[in-house]
N, C-alpha and C positions, 0 to 999 in steps of 0.2 A: 632541553637539557636541564636536567635537576643537578646540581654540584652539594654532595651532601658530605661534612666533614664528620669523619670518626676519631672518638680520642676516649682513653682512661689511663688509668693508672698502671703502673709496673705490674701484673699478676692479677688483673681486674676480670680478662675473658674479653679484649678487645677482638682478639684471633678469633674468638667463638661467633662474635657477632658478624665480622665483616667474610667468615666463610661461607654464614647463613645467607648472608644479603649476597654474595655471590650466586651459591645454588639457587637464589629465587629468581635472580637476575642482574642485581647491578654489576656495572663495571668496575671493580675494583682497581685502584692506584696506591699502590703501597708503599707508603712515603720513607722505611726500614728498607727495602728491598730495593727502590732507588738508590739511595745512601749507600749500598753494595754495592749497585750496579757501575757506579760513578767513579768508584776506587778499584774496579778490578785491574790487573795487570796491566800496563801499557797506556793507562789512560794518563789523561793529562791531572785528571783529579787525585792519582796515587802519587805521582810525582811531586805534587801540590802538597800533600800531607807529608811526604817524607822532609821535601825541603823544608817546611816548618817545625815539624819534629825529630827529623834523625833516621837513621837507619835502623835504631832501636826496636820503630813500630814496625817494621816487615820481620815476615817471619821467614825460615830458610828456604823456603820453594817461593819468596817474592811476592808473597799476596801480602795482604794488610792484617797484621796481628792485632785483630781488637781488642781484646784483653789488653791488650799492653796498650796501643792507646786509650782505651777507658780509663787505665789509673794513670797515663799523664793528665787528663783533662778532667777526672772524676774531683769536684772540690776546689778546681783552679779555675776562677772565673774566668782572667784572662787569657787560658788558654783553651778554654770553651769558646771563648768570643774568636780568637784566631781560626780554631776549628771550624765554628760556625761561616766564617767569614770566605772559607776555602770551599765547603761543602753549599752551603744555600744555593748559591747562584747554578749552581752544576743541576743539584736536582731541583731548582725550579725551572731550569731550561726544559729540563728530560719530562717534568711533569705537565709544562705546556704542549710538549710535543704530543703527549699519549691525549691528554686533551682534546686537542685540535683535530687528534684521528678519531676519535670517541662518534657515535651518530648521534643525529638529532633527537633520538628519543630515549638516550640513555639517560636512567641512574647513576650517574658517577660518583661511588665512593671512594672520599679519600681518606686512607688508613693512616692517620696521621699522629703519631704519639706525643709530640711536642706542642700539638694543637693551641693549648690555652697557654702557655709559657711563651709563646711567639706571638700572642694574640692576632690568632690568623680567623677569627669566627666569622669575621664581615664580608672575607671572601665566598662565603659556601651560602648558600639559599637555605641550608639547616645545620645545626650542629647536634650529634649525639654523642652524649657521655655515657662509657658504661663502669658502673660504680660496682664495686664489693669493699667492705670494711678492711680497714688494714690490717688488724690479726690475719684474719682470712688469707688475705693478698700475703701475708709472710709465710703462711703455712705452706701455702702451694709454691711459691718462690724456694722454700726450704726442700722442701720435698721432688717437686717439681724440678725444677732447674739446679738443685745443691750448691743450694746459695747458703751460706752461714744466715743467721738468724740477724747479728748485726748487720753484716753488709745488703739485707733485704731490707732492714729498716734505714739504712741510709740513703739507698737508691730511692725509697719512698719518700723520705724527707727532701730529697734534692728537687722533686717534681713538684708540679702544683697542689695545692691545697685543696681538699674537699667543694670548700666554701668556694675558690678560685672556679671550681670546675663545674659547679650548680650554676653560678654564677654566667656561666657562657654557653650552658646547655638551653636547647632548645627540647630535646628529648633527654630523659633522665632513665636509663636502664637498669634497672637494680639487678646483680647479679649475684646476690646474698643468700639465696635461697637455696633448692636442691639443684643438682649437675643438671636435669633436666626440664626445667623451670624457664629457663633463659630464653629457648627456641620459639615457645609460642609469641612469649612479647616481641621477639624479632618479626615473626610472621603477621601478627598484628601492625608494628608498624610499616611493613612493607606494604600488606594490601589496602589499609585505612587511612596512609598518609602518605609514603612515598611515590605509590604509582598515580593516586590523581593529582597529586602535587606537580609531577614531571607532566602529565597531562597538560593542567592548566597552565604549566611556563610555556609549555610548546604551541600552545592553542591560544593562549593570552586571554583564556576565562577565568573564571572563578566561581563557587559554589559554597553556601555556608546555611546551617538550617537559621530558623528565624530565634535571635535571640533574646535572650530571658533575664530577667533580674535579678542577680546574683550577690550575694554578701562581700562587701569590696576583699578583693585578693591583695596581701600584701607584697606578693609578686610580680602584679604589674608595673611598675616602675622597672624592673629589673629587665622584663620582658620588652618595654618599650624601649631601653638603653641598645639592647640587641638589634632588635627592627630599626632603630634610629642609626646605627653604627654601618648599617648595611645600606641604607637610604644615602650617609654622606661619601661612601664607597663609589656606590653607583652614579650620582649626579655630580660629584668633586665640588668644584668652587662655583657653578650653576646654584645650588641650594646654599643662601646666605644664613639661614640656620635651619634646623630641624629640632623641634620640641614635641614633647609630649603633652597635648592638650585633653579637654574632654572629661567627664566622669571618672575614668578611671586615673587619671592624674590627681586626683586628691584622695589621700588617705581616709580613711574610713568610712567612703561615700559609695553605698551599694550601686552598682550600676550593670547595665549588661556586658557582657564577658566580650566584649570588641574594643582595641584601642584604638586612640584617634591620634595620628602623627602627624605635625602641621611640619609643611616644607614651604619657607619662604624663598621667594627668588627676586631677580632685579625687575625684570621686565615681561610685558606680556607676551613677547614672543618665546620666551624660556617656558612658559606655561607650558606649549604645546610641543615645543622642540623637546623635551625631555620623555618624551609619553613612551617611544622605542627603550630608552635605556631603563628604564621602569618596570618596563612589560619583561624586559631580559631579565631585571633584577627579582620577578616573582610577584610584580606591581602592576598588572593590568590596571588598563583602563575603564572605570564604571560604565564612563557613558552620559554618568550626569549627575546627580547630587539627591540627596536626601528628600529634597523637597520634591524634585521631578525628576526619576530616572531615566525618562527618556530624553530630555534635556538641559543644553547647559544652563547654570545659575548665573547671571551676572551679580558681582556686588552693587552697594549703592551706587559707586562709583562709575559704571557701567565696565567694568575690566573683569572679563570672565575668570572664575577658579575654575579649578577641574579637581576631580575625585578619583583617585584610584582608590584598588583594593590588594588586600593580601592572597596570593593564592595558594597559601597554604591552608588546606582544610583544618589544619589542628590550632591553627592561630589568626583568628577573624581579627583583622585591622583595618582601618580605614585613612588613605595618608591624601591629607587636603593641601594640595598647591596653590599658594594666596601670595600675591603681591606684596611688598614689602611696603610699610606703611598705609595698606589698604585697612578700611572699616572691619572688614571681616577677618584679616588677619590680627591687627589688635584686640578685636574683642574677645577673639579666641585665650589670649594671654589673659589678658584683664579677668575675666570668668573665672579661669584657673587661678588664678592668684590671689581673687577676692573670696574666692572660695576656701581656699589654702589658710587664708588671714580668720574668715569667721566661721567660725565652727557652727555658731547657731544657724546660719545658713545651710550649712551641711545636713543638719538635723531636719531643717524646713524643707530641703528639695527632697530627700529620702522619703519623708511620709505625703510628698505630694504626689509622688510616682508611684509607690507603692499601693498607695488608697484607690488607685485608679483601676478602672476594667479595658481601659483603652487599647488597642494593639493597630499596630505594632508600638514598641514604646518611643519609640520618636516622637509620633504625635501626642504621648500623654504626655509627653515634657515640655511640648511646644508652649502651652500657657503659662506655664512656670518660667521657662526662659524667655519669654516675648515681656512678663514682667519684673524678671530679674535682672536684666539687660541694662537697661537705664538706673538700676541703686548700682549695680557693678562698677559702670562709666562714672558715676557719679561720685564713689569709691576712689576711683583712680585719679580723679580731678583733684579730691580732697586730698591724698596723701601725696600727690605730685608722681604718681606710680610711672615710670618707664619699665620697659621690657627689660628683663636681667641678663644675664648670661645665655647663650641658646645652648638646650642639652635637655634630654629626655626625662629626666628626674621630674 
């Protein structure tokens, strides 16, 4: 099962994306619909809301007066906290029921308006954000929903910023074009990414084109942070730290467009014991290493490392499981920090890799890597280097 989070600001076109994906075959779990369901007349949810906010939030027919409730909580952080405390557990329980009832091969689309605000991105395999510029959203809200311009802008301002949404987005759907321009984008997302991603998660497989050297991408750290947050959620306390390592972790360094995440674990038993959790989270076992894809590769101390890969066809990534304090674990961090500290070495490494005709690129890098590792370790000893706080940046 593939769990996809869908979000976007009010008036951005999220409902259009949701309905299109539903037509294509996704199973939609709508947070707004569930929020209405749990406060129907006679439910414990409605009773709890009335207890918290009084009879004034009820309509004459006994249903929840949503505009009245909205006016009570809009702009009042404490009132919104109380309401969330009532509704979120009920919404979560109902959502869990729907997820449990979904078939194993489902693309489960969670339509969640406040996904970014509630920092929920890590619970999904993929987050899709629908974007429309503010002025266009205001026009839609005024013309289609009858809001005043002031009310529309106030509601937009109360939600996450575009920058916050972009940081959370694995997929950014631009809905600022013609009305019929969005559907082809959604169909492409479905066919090229969601369908194969679901199959990879279910079958614990992966596939990716041969990576090529590309100019440094300033968004690589943000992409790595999203993957790291998912890894931390999947692995829990078993992961002592999750770090963005490798070439994409160094600003300005041209590299293959494949992220490298290092998960540090405490014991050899944990290395193999995490395989199922990682596969369910979208990171199946590779079966080997870059050096030998058919066999495990022991580190110099004789303790096996493991390589997992990201099953998302749209975001290639490697996940290296290494033991705390092992030579491989420390060297990955040392090389990253040395390159960050030595811009002239960044230029040297880029030239060494770019000028070679050797493929795959990993083979082209190996001579440089072999020569650079002792230099990096000497720098670490000279500077008294120690691993900094864990993180994907």
